[in-house]
N, CA, C and O of each residue as an XYZ file, in Angstrom:
364
protein
N      14.147      3.660      8.737
C      13.034      3.823      9.706
C      11.854      3.010      8.945
O      11.697      3.066      7.726
N      11.091      2.293      9.772
C       9.875      1.614      9.208
C       8.624      2.417      9.415
O       8.435      3.143     10.391
N       7.768      2.229      8.407
C       6.534      2.937      8.408
C       5.441      1.916      8.069
O       5.625      1.110      7.158
N       4.212      1.936      8.844
C       3.084      1.300      8.336
C       2.221      2.154      7.593
O       1.938      3.269      8.032
N       1.771      1.731      6.497
C       0.990      2.409      5.509
C      -0.380      1.669      5.260
O      -0.439      0.506      4.863
N      -1.415      2.415      5.517
C      -2.729      1.876      5.157
C      -3.419      2.625      4.152
O      -3.608      3.823      4.358
N      -3.828      2.085      3.078
C      -4.474      2.721      1.949
C      -5.932      2.086      1.830
O      -6.118      0.870      1.772
N      -6.878      2.977      1.802
C      -8.269      2.524      1.717
C      -8.758      2.765      0.285
O      -8.646      3.899     -0.182
N      -9.268      1.824     -0.409
C      -9.762      2.142     -1.731
C     -11.004      3.083     -1.800
O     -11.784      3.123     -0.848
N     -11.187      3.804     -2.861
C     -12.425      4.576     -3.040
C     -13.581      3.468     -3.150
O     -13.338      2.342     -3.584
N     -14.680      3.813     -2.784
C     -15.923      2.876     -2.955
C     -16.046      2.521     -4.420
O     -15.807      3.384     -5.264
N     -16.379      1.394     -4.740
C     -16.685      0.954     -6.111
C     -15.461      1.027     -7.045
O     -15.651      1.154     -8.254
N     -14.057      0.944     -6.478
C     -12.971      1.021     -7.291
C     -12.375     -0.232     -7.633
O     -11.212     -0.218     -8.037
N     -13.045     -1.406     -7.526
C     -12.466     -2.638     -7.664
C     -11.846     -2.780     -9.141
O     -10.744     -3.298     -9.326
N     -12.642     -2.281    -10.162
C     -12.177     -2.268    -11.524
C     -10.859     -1.563    -11.719
O     -10.040     -2.008    -12.523
N     -10.614     -0.419    -10.972
C      -9.443      0.350    -10.990
C      -8.283     -0.455    -10.453
O      -7.205     -0.505    -11.046
N      -8.529     -1.089     -9.311
C      -7.594     -1.944     -8.689
C      -7.126     -3.034     -9.678
O      -5.936     -3.152     -9.971
N      -8.074     -3.811    -10.172
C      -7.748     -4.927    -10.989
C      -7.001     -4.595    -12.306
O      -6.198     -5.374    -12.819
N      -7.320     -3.392    -12.810
C      -6.730     -2.899    -14.073
C      -5.315     -2.494    -13.840
O      -4.537     -2.471    -14.793
N      -4.948     -2.190    -12.702
C      -3.597     -1.650    -12.329
C      -2.799     -2.556    -11.521
O      -1.663     -2.256    -11.153
N      -3.457     -3.837    -11.188
C      -2.728     -4.786    -10.244
C      -1.487     -5.264    -10.780
O      -0.519     -5.223    -10.020
N      -1.318     -5.729    -11.995
C      -0.044     -6.222    -12.436
C       1.175     -5.204    -12.334
O       2.265     -5.548    -11.876
N       0.904     -3.943    -12.792
C       1.822     -2.826    -12.632
C       2.279     -2.593    -11.277
O       3.456     -2.419    -10.963
N       1.138     -2.600    -10.375
C       1.412     -2.297     -8.974
C       2.301     -3.396     -8.352
O       3.244     -3.114     -7.614
N       1.972     -4.623     -8.671
C       2.823     -5.774     -8.073
C       4.281     -5.685     -8.682
O       5.240     -5.932     -7.951
N       4.453     -5.363     -9.907
C       5.791     -5.328    -10.314
C       6.569     -4.030     -9.623
O       7.749     -4.121     -9.284
N       5.891     -2.967     -9.469
C       6.426     -1.821     -8.738
C       6.877     -2.243     -7.278
O       8.014     -2.045     -6.850
N       5.849     -2.851     -6.559
C       5.904     -3.211     -5.156
C       7.160     -4.226     -5.008
O       7.871     -4.204     -4.003
N       7.350     -5.007     -5.953
C       8.459     -6.011     -5.886
C       9.773     -5.429     -5.617
O      10.627     -6.030     -4.966
N       9.948     -4.208     -6.139
C      11.291     -3.433     -6.117
C      11.399     -2.662     -4.691
O      12.462     -2.133     -4.365
N      10.361     -2.626     -3.934
C      10.401     -1.757     -2.799
C      10.995     -2.582     -1.527
O      10.941     -3.808     -1.428
N      11.578     -1.687     -0.556
C      12.054     -2.387      0.567
C      11.039     -2.681      1.647
O      11.045     -2.163      2.764
N      10.031     -3.705      1.127
C       8.926     -4.023      1.983
C       9.218     -4.979      3.039
O       9.939     -5.932      2.746
N       8.758     -4.867      4.247
C       8.806     -5.829      5.319
C       7.712     -6.828      5.067
O       7.934     -8.038      5.117
N       6.457     -6.289      4.777
C       5.318     -7.038      4.478
C       4.341     -6.062      3.819
O       4.254     -4.874      4.131
N       3.601     -6.685      2.860
C       2.604     -5.952      2.165
C       1.586     -6.825      1.516
O       1.860     -7.957      1.117
N       0.405     -6.279      1.417
C      -0.750     -6.979      0.660
C      -2.006     -6.284      0.685
O      -2.090     -5.192      1.246
N      -3.040     -6.854      0.096
C      -4.323     -6.277      0.109
C      -5.071     -6.441      1.353
O      -5.003     -7.528      1.928
N      -5.808     -5.453      1.860
C      -6.760     -5.631      2.909
C      -7.984     -6.165      2.328
O      -8.314     -5.831      1.190
N      -8.714     -7.008      3.060
C      -9.941     -7.716      2.390
C     -11.233     -7.221      3.124
O     -11.229     -6.755      4.263
N     -12.260     -7.368      2.388
C     -13.597     -7.081      2.883
C     -13.952     -8.179      3.939
O     -13.252     -9.184      4.068
N     -14.965     -7.965      4.617
C     -15.425     -8.760      5.716
C     -15.711    -10.163      5.214
O     -15.711    -11.088      6.025
N     -15.934    -10.362      4.044
C     -16.235    -11.705      3.452
C     -14.826    -12.433      3.220
O     -14.813    -13.619      2.890
N     -13.719    -11.757      3.384
C     -12.382    -12.347      3.185
C     -11.946    -12.523      1.750
O     -10.899    -13.097      1.450
N     -12.826    -11.983      0.837
C     -12.588    -12.143     -0.588
C     -12.287    -10.910     -1.263
O     -11.176    -10.758     -1.770
N     -13.207     -9.972     -1.321
C     -12.949     -8.708     -1.934
C     -11.765     -7.842     -1.340
O     -11.503     -7.838     -0.137
N     -11.082     -7.120     -2.271
C      -9.978     -6.321     -1.895
C     -10.480     -4.902     -1.648
O     -11.131     -4.335     -2.527
N     -10.211     -4.318     -0.515
C     -10.695     -2.912     -0.124
C      -9.546     -1.873      0.188
O      -9.783     -0.733      0.586
N      -8.404     -2.326     -0.010
C      -7.241     -1.442      0.299
C      -6.022     -2.179      0.343
O      -5.983     -3.337     -0.073
N      -4.904     -1.534      0.871
C      -3.621     -2.039      0.870
C      -2.980     -1.863      2.349
O      -3.289     -0.892      3.040
N      -2.140     -2.779      2.763
C      -1.366     -2.586      3.941
C       0.125     -2.839      3.635
O       0.472     -3.886      3.088
N       0.971     -1.918      3.973
C       2.471     -1.993      3.805
C       3.130     -1.723      4.973
O       2.727     -0.788      5.665
N       4.133     -2.417      5.338
C       5.223     -2.040      6.328
C       6.471     -1.994      5.466
O       6.918     -3.007      4.927
N       7.005     -0.830      5.351
C       8.031     -0.384      4.444
C       9.236      0.322      5.065
O       9.065      0.983      6.089
N      10.308      0.233      4.568
C      11.547      0.844      5.152
C      11.845      2.022      4.280
O      11.969      1.871      3.065
N      11.979      3.325      4.922
C      12.364      4.426      4.078
C      13.221      5.300      5.048
O      13.151      5.215      6.274
N      14.032      6.144      4.364
C      14.952      6.999      5.273
C      14.160      7.994      6.059
O      14.556      8.341      7.172
N      13.019      8.489      5.516
C      12.067      9.496      6.181
C      10.779      9.577      5.551
O      10.605      8.992      4.481
N       9.877     10.220      6.079
C       8.492     10.249      5.531
C       8.477     10.985      4.245
O       7.721     10.498      3.405
N       9.107     11.999      3.910
C       9.091     12.712      2.721
C       9.555     11.797      1.581
O       8.898     11.832      0.540
N      10.613     10.985      1.662
C      11.002     10.044      0.642
C       9.979      8.921      0.461
O       9.730      8.419     -0.634
N       9.409      8.566      1.605
C       8.306      7.427      1.412
C       7.149      8.016      0.701
O       6.596      7.349     -0.174
N       6.722      9.231      1.004
C       5.639      9.807      0.277
C       5.857      9.983     -1.253
O       4.932      9.847     -2.054
N       7.152     10.299     -1.622
C       7.536     10.296     -3.027
C       7.348      8.996     -3.625
O       6.734      8.917     -4.690
N       7.842      7.894     -3.016
C       7.829      6.599     -3.450
C       6.421      6.103     -3.541
O       6.146      5.432     -4.536
N       5.492      6.328     -2.659
C       4.167      5.888     -2.745
C       3.346      6.706     -3.902
O       2.358      6.220     -4.453
N       3.815      7.873     -4.177
C       3.072      8.671     -5.261
C       3.357      8.110     -6.562
O       2.620      8.350     -7.518
N       4.461      7.321     -6.664
C       4.843      6.683     -7.935
C       4.206      5.357     -8.179
O       4.291      4.826     -9.287
N       3.587      4.820     -7.211
C       2.862      3.467     -7.252
C       1.748      3.620     -8.355
O       1.013      4.607     -8.369
N       1.661      2.687     -9.203
C       0.552      2.676    -10.166
C      -0.844      2.806     -9.652
O      -1.709      3.375    -10.317
N      -1.096      2.235     -8.365
C      -2.334      2.424     -7.823
C      -2.645      3.840     -7.470
O      -3.767      4.312     -7.650
N      -1.586      4.562     -6.934
C      -1.849      6.030     -6.574
C      -1.952      6.920     -7.851
O      -2.668      7.919     -7.920
N      -1.158      6.448     -8.855
C      -1.432      7.298    -10.109
C      -2.725      7.091    -10.736
O      -3.249      7.988    -11.396
N      -3.300      5.884    -10.556
C      -4.708      5.644    -11.070
C      -5.802      6.149    -10.322
O      -6.967      5.947    -10.664
N      -5.406      6.939     -9.096
C      -6.355      7.455     -8.227
C      -7.276      6.458     -7.462
O      -8.443      6.747     -7.196
N      -6.729      5.327     -7.135
C      -7.490      4.166     -6.413
C      -7.803      4.506     -5.004
O      -8.849      4.075     -4.520
N      -6.985      5.249     -4.288
C      -7.163      5.391     -2.853
C      -8.132      6.551     -2.445
O      -8.112      7.642     -3.015
N      -8.866      6.283     -1.559
C      -9.758      7.241     -0.833
C      -8.837      7.946      0.337
O      -8.917      9.139      0.627
N      -8.066      7.123      0.874
C      -7.272      7.678      1.960
C      -6.021      6.872      2.061
O      -5.958      5.706      1.672
N      -4.993      7.548      2.614
C      -3.598      6.922      2.809
C      -3.124      7.493      4.180
O      -3.054      8.704      4.391
N      -2.821      6.590      5.047
C      -2.408      6.927      6.356
C      -0.964      6.295      6.621
O      -0.757      5.091      6.472
N      -0.007      7.181      7.015
C       1.386      6.778      7.182
C       1.680      6.954      8.645
O       1.393      8.009      9.212
N       2.256      5.926      9.284
C       2.647      6.127     10.693
C       4.024      5.384     10.864
O       4.252      4.283     10.361
N       4.906      6.088     11.614
C       6.110      5.306     11.967
C       5.788      3.940     12.675
O       4.783      3.778     13.366
N       6.683      3.025     12.454
C       6.410      1.689     13.036
C       7.608      1.065     13.609
O       8.706      1.112     13.054
N       7.384      0.485     14.716
C       8.440     -0.242     15.376
C       8.234     -1.724     15.428
O       7.274     -2.185     16.045
N       9.149     -2.537     14.767
C       8.948     -3.916     14.710
C       9.383     -4.486     16.017
O      10.444     -4.107     16.512
N       8.598     -5.412     16.634
C       8.923     -5.993     17.844
C       9.022     -7.579     17.663
O       9.928     -8.281     18.112
N       7.868     -8.029     16.888
C       7.852     -9.561     16.701
C       7.739     -9.752     15.161
O       7.236     -8.833     14.516
N       8.141    -10.803     14.560
C       9.103    -11.719     15.191
C      10.474    -10.950     15.246
O      10.762     -9.980     14.546
N      11.290    -11.558     16.216
C      12.568    -10.966     16.444
C      13.506    -11.291     15.319
O      14.662    -10.867     15.336
């Protein structure tokens, strides 16, 4: 099953994001991602969160996977929203 995951950083947490970025990217590279990357500030430069579309057997296993992410362990996120996702495009 696919899930869309949006994670919003805590205000002022750019240093936390940058300090854990290499470990996060290494962790994310091993995940069954359809797409993933940082959400940007309105200026198109600063990172303010993460967006993932990821495959997981169920929500519970996905939550366990997300909890092991270095960003989550560092307390980067103000909020995390998980929604089931149906891929339509591209086919």
